[in-house]
C-alpha angles and dihedrals in degrees: 000000000000119000120214130216122224112199135193098030103164114252093235092064110091109229123173137182110271095029114140116238119218135169116263097201090224093119091060087228103091128032119254117265103025109147112241105171148280128291111249101178142353128216120194113222131177102304096336143055135237120213128198110213131196106216119235093220125069097239093183093055108026114187095183140004139193122252114195122190 
């Protein structure tokens, strides 16, 4: 399984290991509430945080996918 890095999370947002990551829908690209993954680790940087996320989907062996028109 491939882990993904999420950069530039504002430091005022409280993120912890084990948190579920879901889409917010605020970008008008993805629907709100789609499960993305689970936070595995957090690294504090200068004024922001970096999270390592274990994806919920098996990206190496996909069994289904979404098509949005």
